[in-house]
Residue, then its C-alpha position, 0 to 999 in steps of 0.5 A: m363894538p368899540r369899548p366905552v372909555i372913561f377918563d379921569l381929568f387931572h394928571t390924566l388929561v391935563p396937568g394937576g397944577d398942584p403948586e399953582r393951586d397952593r399959590v393961588v389959595g395963598e393969594m386968596a388968603l390975602m384977599v380975605g384977611v387970613e394967613p396964607a399958609a393956614l388957608v392952604d392947610a385948610y384947603h388940603a384938610t377939607w378936600r372931601d367937603r370941597m369936592t362933594r359939598w361946597d362951591a367956591a364962595e362957600t369954601v372961602r367964606l367958611l374956611a376964612r371964618r374958621l381961621g378967625g377972619s371976617p371977610t365981606e361978601e365983596q372979598v369972598a366974591r373976589a377970592a372965589a373969582h380968583r379960584r375960578e380963573l385958576a380952574r379955567r387956566l388949568l383946563s386950558r392946558v390940554r395938550p394937542e396930542t391929548v385932543a388928538v387921542l380923543d378925536a381918534l377914539r371918537a372916530d373909531g366909535h368909542p363912547i367917551g366919558l369923564v369921572s372927576n373928583a373935582t370942586a365946583e369951579t372945575a365943573e363950572a369951567w368945563p363946558s367952555t373948554d376944548l375938551a367938553r365937546r369931545f365927551d359924551v358924559a362928564i361926571f363931577s363929584c361936586d355935582v353928584a355928591l359922590a367921589k372916587p373910589d365910591p363904586a356908585i360914581y363909576r356905575l353912574a358913568a356907565e349908566r349914563l353911557g348906556v352900558a355896563p361897567a364891565d364894558c368900560v375901560f377906565v384910564g387914570d393916574g391913580a389918585d384917590g384910589e380911583l384905579a382900584g375903585a374902577a376895577a372893583v366894579g368890573m372895569t378894565v383899568v389902564r394907568t397913565t403916567e404921562h403927567n404924574d406917576t401917582d400910583p406906582a404900586w398899581v399892577g396892571r397896564a400902564l401908559t407913558a403917554l395917552g397916544e398909546l391908548p388907541a392901539l391898546l384898545w384894539e387888543p383883545a379884552s382881558g378883563 
C-alpha cells in the first residue's frame, strides 16, 4: 500500500521569503505609525503567538500598541491586508516541478497531508492556491492551536488521514525542530534542502530536490 506523505510548507514546497517578510512588515509599520525595525523585531519575538493565537489584524493592533502607536481600525485593516497579500504571493511561487511531484504521488496512490507552522493569513490564502486541491489534509498551527514539534500536531495529521503516525513519511526542511518531532511519533523522516539547508545536523535521508522523493518512497521502509 502506498505510504501517506506529510509535507511541511515553507522552505519545503515553496520558498520561505524571509527577507520579503521583513520588508513587508516594515511597510506595515509605516501604515500604522510605528518604527519599522521595531515592528520587525516584535514580529520575530511573537512568532509562537502569531502562529497559534492571533490573526493578521489582531497582530498588527497588539504590536503597534505595544510599540507606542495608536492606529485606527482603518490603518490596522490596511496593514493586515498588506500582510495577507504577501501570503498569497508566497504561496503562488510553487515550482512546476513541485506540483509534478505531488501529482505523481497522487497518481501512485499516496495520501498527501500538510502540517505547517503558519499564521492565519497563510491558512486563509491556502484554499485558493494550486497546492490546496492536491492535498487530502492540511493542518495549520493557527487553526489547531498546536505547533511543531508538538507530537499532537503530527498525530492529528495522521488521524485525519486515517492512518497511524508510523505509517507516514514526513518531508520537511527542518525548521522549528520539525524533523525530530516527526521522528518522535514514529514517522519516517526525509529532510529536503531544495529551498533551504535549515537543519544540516540532522542525520538521516535527505533530498536535494523533491523530484527525488517518488523513487525514494518505492524503497523498502526502514522506520
